[in-house]
BALOBA-1460 file (C-alpha; in Angstrom, 3 decimals):
// residues 407
<rec num="1" residu="m" x="110.037" y="107.680" z="95.430"/>
<rec num="2" residu="l" x="105.906" y="106.946" z="95.420"/>
<rec num="3" residu="a" x="104.860" y="108.787" z="98.564"/>
<rec num="4" residu="w" x="103.100" y="105.788" z="99.733"/>
<rec num="5" residu="k" x="105.942" y="103.319" z="99.253"/>
<rec num="6" residu="r" x="106.712" y="104.282" z="102.836"/>
<rec num="7" residu="f" x="103.792" y="102.659" z="104.065"/>
<rec num="8" residu="d" x="105.684" y="99.367" z="102.718"/>
<rec num="9" residu="s" x="107.011" y="98.607" z="105.942"/>
<rec num="10" residu="l" x="104.288" y="98.286" z="108.340"/>
<rec num="11" residu="a" x="103.477" y="95.051" z="107.040"/>
<rec num="12" residu="k" x="106.260" y="93.514" z="108.518"/>
<rec num="13" residu="g" x="107.223" y="93.506" z="112.268"/>
<rec num="14" residu="r" x="104.164" y="95.936" z="113.778"/>
<rec num="15" residu="n" x="105.052" y="97.288" z="116.817"/>
<rec num="16" residu="r" x="101.296" y="96.707" z="118.556"/>
<rec num="17" residu="r" x="101.606" y="99.005" z="121.799"/>
<rec num="18" residu="v" x="99.596" y="101.672" z="121.752"/>
<rec num="19" residu="l" x="101.701" y="103.977" z="123.919"/>
<rec num="20" residu="n" x="103.021" y="106.999" z="121.912"/>
<rec num="21" residu="v" x="101.585" y="105.020" z="118.875"/>
<rec num="22" residu="s" x="101.532" y="108.514" z="116.685"/>
<rec num="23" residu="m" x="104.814" y="109.147" z="117.223"/>
<rec num="24" residu="v" x="105.923" y="105.594" z="115.694"/>
<rec num="25" residu="f" x="103.375" y="106.565" z="112.928"/>
<rec num="26" residu="r" x="105.263" y="109.772" z="111.938"/>
<rec num="27" residu="s" x="108.487" y="108.500" z="111.825"/>
<rec num="28" residu="l" x="107.094" y="105.859" z="109.409"/>
<rec num="29" residu="f" x="105.038" y="108.288" z="107.177"/>
<rec num="30" residu="r" x="107.059" y="111.474" z="107.274"/>
<rec num="31" residu="r" x="109.117" y="111.691" z="104.753"/>
<rec num="32" residu="q" x="113.831" y="137.306" z="98.944"/>
<rec num="33" residu="f" x="112.237" y="138.706" z="96.905"/>
<rec num="34" residu="l" x="109.129" y="139.779" z="97.819"/>
<rec num="35" residu="f" x="105.911" y="138.712" z="96.632"/>
<rec num="36" residu="n" x="104.427" y="141.120" z="93.427"/>
<rec num="37" residu="k" x="100.996" y="140.677" z="92.840"/>
<rec num="38" residu="s" x="101.466" y="142.009" z="89.157"/>
<rec num="39" residu="k" x="102.940" y="138.910" z="88.372"/>
<rec num="40" residu="r" x="100.032" y="136.638" z="90.164"/>
<rec num="41" residu="f" x="97.170" y="135.672" z="86.980"/>
<rec num="42" residu="l" x="94.950" y="133.627" z="86.433"/>
<rec num="43" residu="s" x="95.038" y="131.182" z="84.023"/>
<rec num="44" residu="v" x="91.324" y="130.585" z="83.478"/>
<rec num="45" residu="g" x="88.193" y="132.990" z="84.457"/>
<rec num="46" residu="v" x="87.242" y="132.935" z="87.550"/>
<rec num="47" residu="n" x="84.200" y="131.636" z="87.125"/>
<rec num="48" residu="e" x="85.706" y="128.884" z="86.102"/>
<rec num="49" residu="e" x="85.506" y="125.053" z="87.759"/>
<rec num="50" residu="i" x="89.411" y="124.458" z="88.307"/>
<rec num="51" residu="l" x="91.625" y="127.929" z="89.035"/>
<rec num="52" residu="i" x="94.695" y="128.232" z="87.924"/>
<rec num="53" residu="e" x="97.201" y="131.149" z="89.335"/>
<rec num="54" residu="n" x="100.965" y="131.512" z="87.885"/>
<rec num="55" residu="v" x="103.032" y="133.459" z="90.306"/>
<rec num="56" residu="n" x="106.696" y="133.683" z="89.287"/>
<rec num="57" residu="d" x="106.398" y="129.628" z="87.651"/>
<rec num="58" residu="k" x="104.973" y="128.937" z="91.543"/>
<rec num="59" residu="l" x="101.660" y="126.909" z="90.428"/>
<rec num="60" residu="i" x="98.247" y="127.592" z="92.893"/>
<rec num="61" residu="v" x="95.537" y="125.200" z="91.827"/>
<rec num="62" residu="t" x="91.764" y="125.856" z="93.548"/>
<rec num="63" residu="l" x="89.122" y="123.735" z="92.721"/>
<rec num="64" residu="n" x="85.997" y="125.966" z="92.459"/>
<rec num="65" residu="r" x="82.873" y="124.402" z="92.665"/>
<rec num="66" residu="p" x="81.822" y="125.338" z="96.259"/>
<rec num="67" residu="k" x="78.301" y="124.682" z="96.082"/>
<rec num="68" residu="t" x="78.973" y="121.321" z="95.762"/>
<rec num="69" residu="l" x="82.110" y="120.885" z="98.453"/>
<rec num="70" residu="n" x="84.191" y="120.651" z="95.343"/>
<rec num="71" residu="a" x="82.868" y="118.008" z="94.326"/>
<rec num="72" residu="l" x="85.055" y="116.404" z="91.347"/>
<rec num="73" residu="n" x="83.476" y="115.988" z="87.781"/>
<rec num="74" residu="i" x="85.171" y="114.781" z="84.488"/>
<rec num="75" residu="s" x="85.617" y="118.356" z="82.987"/>
<rec num="76" residu="m" x="87.477" y="119.398" z="86.038"/>
<rec num="77" residu="v" x="89.856" y="116.071" z="85.446"/>
<rec num="78" residu="r" x="90.205" y="117.194" z="81.854"/>
<rec num="79" residu="k" x="91.299" y="120.618" z="83.055"/>
<rec num="80" residu="l" x="94.023" y="118.986" z="85.556"/>
<rec num="81" residu="y" x="95.849" y="115.910" z="84.338"/>
<rec num="82" residu="p" x="96.705" y="118.125" z="81.040"/>
<rec num="83" residu="m" x="98.339" y="121.017" z="83.442"/>
<rec num="84" residu="l" x="100.052" y="118.392" z="85.795"/>
<rec num="85" residu="k" x="101.435" y="116.751" z="83.037"/>
<rec num="86" residu="k" x="102.505" y="119.414" z="81.292"/>
<rec num="87" residu="r" x="104.654" y="121.477" z="84.307"/>
<rec num="88" residu="n" x="105.609" y="118.088" z="85.607"/>
<rec num="89" residu="s" x="108.287" y="118.402" z="82.406"/>
<rec num="90" residu="d" x="108.435" y="121.854" z="83.209"/>
<rec num="91" residu="p" x="112.101" y="122.428" z="85.466"/>
<rec num="92" residu="n" x="111.406" y="126.165" z="86.445"/>
<rec num="93" residu="v" x="107.878" y="125.008" z="88.351"/>
<rec num="94" residu="p" x="108.979" y="124.806" z="92.061"/>
<rec num="95" residu="f" x="105.950" y="123.006" z="93.628"/>
<rec num="96" residu="i" x="101.382" y="122.893" z="92.377"/>
<rec num="97" residu="f" x="99.725" y="123.714" z="95.971"/>
<rec num="98" residu="v" x="96.108" y="122.567" z="95.345"/>
<rec num="99" residu="k" x="93.414" y="124.019" z="97.747"/>
<rec num="100" residu="g" x="89.301" y="123.941" z="97.732"/>
<rec num="101" residu="a" x="87.496" y="126.785" z="97.263"/>
<rec num="102" residu="g" x="84.531" y="127.827" z="99.553"/>
<rec num="103" residu="g" x="85.958" y="127.230" z="103.583"/>
<rec num="104" residu="k" x="84.312" y="124.038" z="103.777"/>
<rec num="105" residu="a" x="85.898" y="121.326" z="101.814"/>
<rec num="106" residu="f" x="89.008" y="120.507" z="99.550"/>
<rec num="107" residu="c" x="86.735" y="118.067" z="97.748"/>
<rec num="108" residu="a" x="83.643" y="115.922" z="99.001"/>
<rec num="109" residu="g" x="84.736" y="113.489" z="96.471"/>
<rec num="110" residu="g" x="83.499" y="112.739" z="92.405"/>
<rec num="111" residu="d" x="80.383" y="113.359" z="90.754"/>
<rec num="112" residu="v" x="78.513" y="109.988" z="90.986"/>
<rec num="113" residu="i" x="75.027" y="110.861" z="90.228"/>
<rec num="114" residu="a" x="76.560" y="111.890" z="86.828"/>
<rec num="115" residu="v" x="78.524" y="108.554" z="86.584"/>
<rec num="116" residu="s" x="75.345" y="106.491" z="87.588"/>
<rec num="117" residu="r" x="73.087" y="108.798" z="85.076"/>
<rec num="118" residu="s" x="75.381" y="107.654" z="82.307"/>
<rec num="119" residu="a" x="75.817" y="103.953" z="82.811"/>
<rec num="120" residu="r" x="72.060" y="103.598" z="83.344"/>
<rec num="121" residu="a" x="71.298" y="105.408" z="79.718"/>
<rec num="122" residu="n" x="72.375" y="102.522" z="78.073"/>
<rec num="123" residu="n" x="73.427" y="105.176" z="75.443"/>
<rec num="124" residu="p" x="76.642" y="104.170" z="73.065"/>
<rec num="125" residu="s" x="77.063" y="107.546" z="72.989"/>
<rec num="126" residu="d" x="77.655" y="108.825" z="76.692"/>
<rec num="127" residu="t" x="80.608" y="107.196" z="77.434"/>
<rec num="128" residu="i" x="80.869" y="109.232" z="80.970"/>
<rec num="129" residu="y" x="81.059" y="106.369" z="83.149"/>
<rec num="130" residu="k" x="83.514" y="104.248" z="81.693"/>
<rec num="131" residu="d" x="85.287" y="108.126" z="80.761"/>
<rec num="132" residu="f" x="85.556" y="109.713" z="83.965"/>
<rec num="133" residu="f" x="87.078" y="106.453" z="85.991"/>
<rec num="134" residu="r" x="89.328" y="105.831" z="83.614"/>
<rec num="135" residu="e" x="90.803" y="109.980" z="83.201"/>
<rec num="136" residu="e" x="90.236" y="110.135" z="87.148"/>
<rec num="137" residu="y" x="93.137" y="107.019" z="87.830"/>
<rec num="138" residu="v" x="94.989" y="108.181" z="85.085"/>
<rec num="139" residu="m" x="95.417" y="111.687" z="86.668"/>
<rec num="140" residu="n" x="95.485" y="109.825" z="90.205"/>
<rec num="141" residu="h" x="98.806" y="107.795" z="88.874"/>
<rec num="142" residu="l" x="100.465" y="110.224" z="88.303"/>
<rec num="143" residu="i" x="100.108" y="112.336" z="90.923"/>
<rec num="144" residu="g" x="101.855" y="110.221" z="92.853"/>
<rec num="145" residu="v" x="104.949" y="109.890" z="90.558"/>
<rec num="146" residu="l" x="104.901" y="113.593" z="90.050"/>
<rec num="147" residu="k" x="108.242" y="115.312" z="89.810"/>
<rec num="148" residu="v" x="107.199" y="118.414" z="90.852"/>
<rec num="149" residu="p" x="106.695" y="119.091" z="94.720"/>
<rec num="150" residu="y" x="102.430" y="118.580" z="94.872"/>
<rec num="151" residu="i" x="101.126" y="120.178" z="98.267"/>
<rec num="152" residu="a" x="97.642" y="119.223" z="98.846"/>
<rec num="153" residu="v" x="95.578" y="121.110" z="101.791"/>
<rec num="154" residu="m" x="93.720" y="118.797" z="103.033"/>
<rec num="155" residu="d" x="91.592" y="121.410" z="104.721"/>
<rec num="156" residu="g" x="87.596" y="120.631" z="105.652"/>
<rec num="157" residu="i" x="85.632" y="117.648" z="103.954"/>
<rec num="158" residu="t" x="87.969" y="115.372" z="102.199"/>
<rec num="159" residu="m" x="86.628" y="112.569" z="100.442"/>
<rec num="160" residu="g" x="86.516" y="109.894" z="97.957"/>
<rec num="161" residu="g" x="87.909" y="112.054" z="94.950"/>
<rec num="162" residu="g" x="89.475" y="114.248" z="96.777"/>
<rec num="163" residu="c" x="91.724" y="111.787" z="99.007"/>
<rec num="164" residu="g" x="92.817" y="110.507" z="95.213"/>
<rec num="165" residu="l" x="93.449" y="114.194" z="94.271"/>
<rec num="166" residu="s" x="96.190" y="114.392" z="97.700"/>
<rec num="167" residu="l" x="97.065" y="111.154" z="99.527"/>
<rec num="168" residu="h" x="99.358" y="110.399" z="96.573"/>
<rec num="169" residu="g" x="100.887" y="113.543" z="96.749"/>
<rec num="170" residu="k" x="104.233" y="114.749" z="98.496"/>
<rec num="171" residu="y" x="102.992" y="116.703" z="101.097"/>
<rec num="172" residu="r" x="99.659" y="116.463" z="102.427"/>
<rec num="173" residu="i" x="98.839" y="118.874" z="105.065"/>
<rec num="174" residu="a" x="95.469" y="118.350" z="107.445"/>
<rec num="175" residu="t" x="93.894" y="120.807" z="109.918"/>
<rec num="176" residu="e" x="91.508" y="121.140" z="112.728"/>
<rec num="177" residu="r" x="88.808" y="121.691" z="110.163"/>
<rec num="178" residu="t" x="89.816" y="118.323" z="108.540"/>
<rec num="179" residu="i" x="87.036" y="115.400" z="107.774"/>
<rec num="180" residu="l" x="88.739" y="112.271" z="105.581"/>
<rec num="181" residu="a" x="86.775" y="109.313" z="104.711"/>
<rec num="182" residu="m" x="86.127" y="106.908" z="101.700"/>
<rec num="183" residu="p" x="82.431" y="106.551" z="102.218"/>
<rec num="184" residu="e" x="81.759" y="103.998" z="98.950"/>
<rec num="185" residu="t" x="80.194" y="100.855" z="100.698"/>
<rec num="186" residu="s" x="77.701" y="103.366" z="101.804"/>
<rec num="187" residu="i" x="76.710" y="103.785" z="98.413"/>
<rec num="188" residu="g" x="77.250" y="100.318" z="97.061"/>
<rec num="189" residu="l" x="80.733" y="100.932" z="95.881"/>
<rec num="190" residu="f" x="84.433" y="100.643" z="96.533"/>
<rec num="191" residu="p" x="87.564" y="102.809" z="97.693"/>
<rec num="192" residu="d" x="88.986" y="103.635" z="94.558"/>
<rec num="193" residu="v" x="91.123" y="106.415" z="93.465"/>
<rec num="194" residu="g" x="93.981" y="104.276" z="94.557"/>
<rec num="195" residu="g" x="92.701" y="103.931" z="98.013"/>
<rec num="196" residu="t" x="93.309" y="100.281" z="97.385"/>
<rec num="197" residu="f" x="97.175" y="101.319" z="97.754"/>
<rec num="198" residu="f" x="97.267" y="103.738" z="100.506"/>
<rec num="199" residu="l" x="94.253" y="101.733" z="102.602"/>
<rec num="200" residu="s" x="96.462" y="98.599" z="102.306"/>
<rec num="201" residu="r" x="99.691" y="100.377" z="103.780"/>
<rec num="202" residu="l" x="98.077" y="101.626" z="106.689"/>
<rec num="203" residu="p" x="98.803" y="99.794" z="110.073"/>
<rec num="204" residu="y" x="97.074" y="97.826" z="112.405"/>
<rec num="205" residu="n" x="94.402" y="96.964" z="109.934"/>
<rec num="206" residu="l" x="92.912" y="100.876" z="110.017"/>
<rec num="207" residu="g" x="92.640" y="100.995" z="106.294"/>
<rec num="208" residu="q" x="90.447" y="97.763" z="106.666"/>
<rec num="209" residu="f" x="88.273" y="99.715" z="109.418"/>
<rec num="210" residu="i" x="88.397" y="102.899" z="107.085"/>
<rec num="211" residu="a" x="87.423" y="101.517" z="103.892"/>
<rec num="212" residu="l" x="84.787" y="98.965" z="105.246"/>
<rec num="213" residu="t" x="82.928" y="101.310" z="108.004"/>
<rec num="214" residu="g" x="83.494" y="104.450" z="105.906"/>
<rec num="215" residu="y" x="84.442" y="105.787" z="109.436"/>
<rec num="216" residu="r" x="85.403" y="109.926" z="109.341"/>
<rec num="217" residu="v" x="89.026" y="110.639" z="110.379"/>
<rec num="218" residu="i" x="88.831" y="114.085" z="111.974"/>
<rec num="219" residu="g" x="91.755" y="116.690" z="112.279"/>
<rec num="220" residu="a" x="95.402" y="115.815" z="114.178"/>
<rec num="221" residu="d" x="94.102" y="112.138" z="113.437"/>
<rec num="222" residu="v" x="94.518" y="112.261" z="109.500"/>
<rec num="223" residu="y" x="98.447" y="113.334" z="110.785"/>
<rec num="224" residu="h" x="98.465" y="110.677" z="113.222"/>
<rec num="225" residu="m" x="97.544" y="107.957" z="110.763"/>
<rec num="226" residu="g" x="100.235" y="109.325" z="108.652"/>
<rec num="227" residu="l" x="97.680" y="110.525" z="105.718"/>
<rec num="228" residu="a" x="99.391" y="114.067" z="106.796"/>
<rec num="229" residu="t" x="102.623" y="114.697" z="106.470"/>
<rec num="230" residu="h" x="101.509" y="118.073" z="108.188"/>
<rec num="231" residu="f" x="99.300" y="119.476" z="110.801"/>
<rec num="232" residu="i" x="98.669" y="123.066" z="110.182"/>
<rec num="233" residu="p" x="96.312" y="125.495" z="111.710"/>
<rec num="234" residu="s" x="93.422" y="126.870" z="108.702"/>
<rec num="235" residu="e" x="94.523" y="130.206" z="110.442"/>
<rec num="236" residu="k" x="97.861" y="129.893" z="109.566"/>
<rec num="237" residu="l" x="96.882" y="128.461" z="105.716"/>
<rec num="238" residu="k" x="97.150" y="132.258" z="103.636"/>
<rec num="239" residu="d" x="100.387" y="132.719" z="105.659"/>
<rec num="240" residu="l" x="101.725" y="129.400" z="104.579"/>
<rec num="241" residu="e" x="100.819" y="130.028" z="101.230"/>
<rec num="242" residu="d" x="102.155" y="133.686" z="100.459"/>
<rec num="243" residu="e" x="105.339" y="132.641" z="102.338"/>
<rec num="244" residu="l" x="105.769" y="130.162" z="99.562"/>
<rec num="245" residu="l" x="104.922" y="133.209" z="96.942"/>
<rec num="246" residu="r" x="107.577" y="135.203" z="98.448"/>
<rec num="247" residu="t" x="110.671" y="132.069" z="98.400"/>
<rec num="248" residu="d" x="112.810" y="132.261" z="95.893"/>
<rec num="249" residu="n" x="112.113" y="129.737" z="93.136"/>
<rec num="250" residu="k" x="115.630" y="128.207" z="93.299"/>
<rec num="251" residu="l" x="115.770" y="128.041" z="97.528"/>
<rec num="252" residu="l" x="112.694" y="126.110" z="96.782"/>
<rec num="253" residu="s" x="114.547" y="123.519" z="94.746"/>
<rec num="254" residu="a" x="116.847" y="123.176" z="97.225"/>
<rec num="255" residu="g" x="114.661" y="121.729" z="99.694"/>
<rec num="256" residu="k" x="112.880" y="125.194" z="101.122"/>
<rec num="257" residu="i" x="109.469" y="123.655" z="100.888"/>
<rec num="258" residu="d" x="110.075" y="121.268" z="103.620"/>
<rec num="259" residu="h" x="111.712" y="124.229" z="106.095"/>
<rec num="260" residu="v" x="108.528" y="126.282" z="105.148"/>
<rec num="261" residu="l" x="105.415" y="123.542" z="106.032"/>
<rec num="262" residu="n" x="107.593" y="122.780" z="109.246"/>
<rec num="263" residu="k" x="108.025" y="126.673" z="110.378"/>
<rec num="264" residu="y" x="103.930" y="126.130" z="110.166"/>
<rec num="265" residu="h" x="103.067" y="122.375" z="111.184"/>
<rec num="266" residu="m" x="102.346" y="122.527" z="114.855"/>
<rec num="267" residu="k" x="104.470" y="121.930" z="117.466"/>
<rec num="268" residu="e" x="103.967" y="117.819" z="119.033"/>
<rec num="269" residu="s" x="103.317" y="118.829" z="121.618"/>
<rec num="270" residu="e" x="100.189" y="120.562" z="121.209"/>
<rec num="271" residu="i" x="99.086" y="118.464" z="118.569"/>
<rec num="272" residu="p" x="95.590" y="116.701" z="120.110"/>
<rec num="273" residu="k" x="96.182" y="113.159" z="120.995"/>
<rec num="274" residu="f" x="95.467" y="110.521" z="118.809"/>
<rec num="275" residu="g" x="91.484" y="109.693" z="119.514"/>
<rec num="276" residu="l" x="91.839" y="106.018" z="117.852"/>
<rec num="277" residu="e" x="94.373" y="105.221" z="120.355"/>
<rec num="278" residu="k" x="93.087" y="103.476" z="122.653"/>
<rec num="279" residu="r" x="90.905" y="101.409" z="120.041"/>
<rec num="280" residu="l" x="94.001" y="99.939" z="117.946"/>
<rec num="281" residu="a" x="94.137" y="96.763" z="119.241"/>
<rec num="282" residu="q" x="90.576" y="96.152" z="118.925"/>
<rec num="283" residu="i" x="90.284" y="97.378" z="115.153"/>
<rec num="284" residu="d" x="93.048" y="95.478" z="114.925"/>
<rec num="285" residu="h" x="92.372" y="92.061" z="115.911"/>
<rec num="286" residu="v" x="88.339" y="92.441" z="114.260"/>
<rec num="287" residu="f" x="89.812" y="93.606" z="110.926"/>
<rec num="288" residu="s" x="92.734" y="90.810" z="111.021"/>
<rec num="289" residu="g" x="90.409" y="88.280" z="109.537"/>
<rec num="290" residu="s" x="90.631" y="86.319" z="105.995"/>
<rec num="291" residu="t" x="87.077" y="87.076" z="105.483"/>
<rec num="292" residu="i" x="84.754" y="89.857" z="105.477"/>
<rec num="293" residu="e" x="82.692" y="87.309" z="107.496"/>
<rec num="294" residu="s" x="84.770" y="86.546" z="110.107"/>
<rec num="295" residu="v" x="84.960" y="90.300" z="110.696"/>
<rec num="296" residu="f" x="80.921" y="90.771" z="111.568"/>
<rec num="297" residu="k" x="81.380" y="87.454" z="113.412"/>
<rec num="298" residu="k" x="84.205" y="88.929" z="115.733"/>
<rec num="299" residu="l" x="82.125" y="92.394" z="115.593"/>
<rec num="300" residu="r" x="78.936" y="90.237" z="116.889"/>
<rec num="301" residu="n" x="80.490" y="88.814" z="120.078"/>
<rec num="302" residu="n" x="81.195" y="92.128" z="121.183"/>
<rec num="303" residu="e" x="80.196" y="93.467" z="124.184"/>
<rec num="304" residu="d" x="80.891" y="96.860" z="124.370"/>
<rec num="305" residu="d" x="79.892" y="100.123" z="122.757"/>
<rec num="306" residu="f" x="82.517" y="100.638" z="120.054"/>
<rec num="307" residu="g" x="81.918" y="97.391" z="118.718"/>
<rec num="308" residu="k" x="78.554" y="97.584" z="118.576"/>
<rec num="309" residu="k" x="78.340" y="100.627" z="116.645"/>
<rec num="310" residu="q" x="80.780" y="99.219" z="113.755"/>
<rec num="311" residu="f" x="78.201" y="96.395" z="113.680"/>
<rec num="312" residu="s" x="75.411" y="98.459" z="113.431"/>
<rec num="313" residu="i" x="77.446" y="100.207" z="110.646"/>
<rec num="314" residu="l" x="78.795" y="97.344" z="108.428"/>
<rec num="315" residu="s" x="75.348" y="96.094" z="108.468"/>
<rec num="316" residu="a" x="73.897" y="98.782" z="106.596"/>
<rec num="317" residu="k" x="76.346" y="98.445" z="103.678"/>
<rec num="318" residu="s" x="75.839" y="97.175" z="100.709"/>
<rec num="319" residu="p" x="77.204" y="93.504" z="101.379"/>
<rec num="320" residu="t" x="78.959" y="93.241" z="97.768"/>
<rec num="321" residu="s" x="80.487" y="96.573" z="98.071"/>
<rec num="322" residu="l" x="81.730" y="94.904" z="101.859"/>
<rec num="323" residu="k" x="82.971" y="91.816" z="100.470"/>
<rec num="324" residu="v" x="84.491" y="93.358" z="97.221"/>
<rec num="325" residu="t" x="85.994" y="96.032" z="99.281"/>
<rec num="326" residu="f" x="87.812" y="93.407" z="101.961"/>
<rec num="327" residu="r" x="89.040" y="91.193" z="98.931"/>
<rec num="328" residu="q" x="90.389" y="94.403" z="97.540"/>
<rec num="329" residu="l" x="92.620" y="95.454" z="100.060"/>
<rec num="330" residu="q" x="93.974" y="92.293" z="100.703"/>
<rec num="331" residu="i" x="95.270" y="91.980" z="96.965"/>
<rec num="332" residu="g" x="96.013" y="95.379" z="96.709"/>
<rec num="333" residu="l" x="99.000" y="94.998" z="99.580"/>
<rec num="334" residu="k" x="100.953" y="93.059" z="97.361"/>
<rec num="335" residu="m" x="100.693" y="95.404" z="93.995"/>
<rec num="336" residu="q" x="102.298" y="98.221" z="92.444"/>
<rec num="337" residu="f" x="101.228" y="101.531" z="92.811"/>
<rec num="338" residu="r" x="99.886" y="101.289" z="89.172"/>
<rec num="339" residu="e" x="98.624" y="98.056" z="89.120"/>
<rec num="340" residu="v" x="95.989" y="99.529" z="91.311"/>
<rec num="341" residu="f" x="94.193" y="101.236" z="88.685"/>
<rec num="342" residu="t" x="93.817" y="98.383" z="86.820"/>
<rec num="343" residu="m" x="92.003" y="96.635" z="89.166"/>
<rec num="344" residu="e" x="90.375" y="99.791" z="90.202"/>
<rec num="345" residu="y" x="88.704" y="100.358" z="87.003"/>
<rec num="346" residu="r" x="87.924" y="96.550" z="86.549"/>
<rec num="347" residu="l" x="85.720" y="96.873" z="89.277"/>
<rec num="348" residu="s" x="84.157" y="100.206" z="88.762"/>
<rec num="349" residu="q" x="82.696" y="99.221" z="85.692"/>
<rec num="350" residu="r" x="81.512" y="95.459" z="87.190"/>
<rec num="351" residu="f" x="79.801" y="97.913" z="89.754"/>
<rec num="352" residu="m" x="78.373" y="100.210" z="87.155"/>
<rec num="353" residu="k" x="76.429" y="97.149" z="85.200"/>
<rec num="354" residu="n" x="75.038" y="95.787" z="88.791"/>
<rec num="355" residu="h" x="72.686" y="96.619" z="90.842"/>
<rec num="356" residu="d" x="73.714" y="97.864" z="94.137"/>
<rec num="357" residu="f" x="75.875" y="101.460" z="92.828"/>
<rec num="358" residu="h" x="72.746" y="103.164" z="91.318"/>
<rec num="359" residu="e" x="70.538" y="102.132" z="94.090"/>
<rec num="360" residu="g" x="72.995" y="103.247" z="96.651"/>
<rec num="361" residu="c" x="72.766" y="106.757" z="94.296"/>
<rec num="362" residu="r" x="69.269" y="106.773" z="94.287"/>
<rec num="363" residu="a" x="68.516" y="106.398" z="98.103"/>
<rec num="364" residu="i" x="71.947" y="107.827" z="99.426"/>
<rec num="365" residu="l" x="72.293" y="110.899" z="97.049"/>
<rec num="366" residu="i" x="68.960" y="111.680" z="94.830"/>
<rec num="367" residu="d" x="65.841" y="110.820" z="96.701"/>
<rec num="368" residu="k" x="67.577" y="110.553" z="100.152"/>
<rec num="369" residu="d" x="65.586" y="108.332" z="101.601"/>
<rec num="370" residu="q" x="68.617" y="106.845" z="103.467"/>
<rec num="371" residu="k" x="66.616" y="102.885" z="102.629"/>
<rec num="372" residu="p" x="68.975" y="101.319" z="99.906"/>
<rec num="373" residu="e" x="67.696" y="97.964" z="98.985"/>
<rec num="374" residu="w" x="70.486" y="96.062" z="98.864"/>
<rec num="375" residu="k" x="70.975" y="92.874" z="96.102"/>
<rec num="376" residu="p" x="71.781" y="90.070" z="97.416"/>
<rec num="377" residu="t" x="70.593" y="91.287" z="100.648"/>
<rec num="378" residu="n" x="73.421" y="89.683" z="103.224"/>
<rec num="379" residu="i" x="76.931" y="89.028" z="102.743"/>
<rec num="380" residu="e" x="76.305" y="84.609" z="102.619"/>
<rec num="381" residu="e" x="74.515" y="85.357" z="99.509"/>
<rec num="382" residu="v" x="77.553" y="87.083" z="97.613"/>
<rec num="383" residu="t" x="79.376" y="84.017" z="96.713"/>
<rec num="384" residu="d" x="83.362" y="83.708" z="95.812"/>
<rec num="385" residu="e" x="81.984" y="83.209" z="91.888"/>
<rec num="386" residu="m" x="80.281" y="86.307" z="91.814"/>
<rec num="387" residu="m" x="83.591" y="87.991" z="93.651"/>
<rec num="388" residu="d" x="85.903" y="86.561" z="90.629"/>
<rec num="389" residu="e" x="83.626" y="88.092" z="88.419"/>
<rec num="390" residu="y" x="84.471" y="91.338" z="90.163"/>
<rec num="391" residu="f" x="88.321" y="91.189" z="89.489"/>
<rec num="392" residu="a" x="88.057" y="89.360" z="86.051"/>
<rec num="393" residu="p" x="89.992" y="91.153" z="83.522"/>
<rec num="394" residu="l" x="87.416" y="93.749" z="80.422"/>
<rec num="395" residu="e" x="86.877" y="92.502" z="77.332"/>
<rec num="396" residu="e" x="89.915" y="93.245" z="74.870"/>
<rec num="397" residu="n" x="91.129" y="96.599" z="74.740"/>
<rec num="398" residu="e" x="89.089" y="97.831" z="77.787"/>
<rec num="399" residu="d" x="91.110" y="97.707" z="80.771"/>
<rec num="400" residu="l" x="93.287" y="100.551" z="82.254"/>
<rec num="401" residu="i" x="96.870" y="99.242" z="81.722"/>
<rec num="402" residu="i" x="99.631" y="102.154" z="83.060"/>
<rec num="403" residu="k" x="102.751" y="100.914" z="81.811"/>
<rec num="404" residu="e" x="105.866" y="101.088" z="84.045"/>
<rec num="405" residu="s" x="107.667" y="103.735" z="81.624"/>
<rec num="406" residu="e" x="104.914" y="106.156" z="82.841"/>
<rec num="407" residu="t" x="105.749" y="105.713" z="86.902"/>
């Protein structure tokens, strides 16, 4: 069963009470030989961007670009995907454990600067702007349907592409250092990597809130929202990894993984309270409209500091990105997991051909003047006809189609 299918029940009969809301979320979302160091070996060199350690068939995968906060590029995708596909059919592999190097980030996102340069190069032989999205999305889908238990350690910054590497997995660990966000509307893009699926299924319209504003979900809040299955202090991660490696493979196959993870999971009474609990009713009201224009209207009439802040944040985003994202999540709620990647790939290629994504990369990531000049400049100028073009099928043989047999 897909890890994110557990969100489907949230679309019906939501409990609007904020009292004990984190407990409600969790109930919906949760689903002796000694370690022999001589058997722990790297399948690639230590200077590689992806480190893969095999310990008695247990796989430890490390995203190894700490200077870029482990940002995901196409060469990393091309190492990760074949490994995942191969190991998924290997009955001897008890789990795949994925973490980030450097202590600051799991993965800060995709290498969008390289993608933007490729799209602007107008060079028929440079297809990174197509290949990166296509291959990344296929990998994201595979993570969501893996037979082998997939454990993602979201310790530190986990944004954009990092969410695609973690949130589709069966086990998702947050720590007090986790900073999770989908900040794409800030650079004139949209929340992709399967965000259509997991964001649209969050209760209280939290998905629209996170997707549109780029709100950073910190620490235990990632667990309270159900985006993480476990909350484990960062100081215990090494002990957790070592115990998983010490445990007999046959026991792990029989359900011992849950036992070990629950052992290190912080006691419920000690987990920090949900930081957004008092804002849930307000978020649900504001982001429940049928259009992005209605969201702006509600925020414009909001007198409290939180509402004013969100209005200011949204006003700085790409109008096109906001309107696409709002429709994207509305449509995504009714889509199957594999189908969202077809839609996201269409959107990605339309954004590659238009202005805002490249302007966002320039202003936010390259020149860093933080003053993007969006075109169109406001929501009202982004017409329904323009939206229809973004969501329309690509030219023949260009669409990304994931077959039902691959789910």
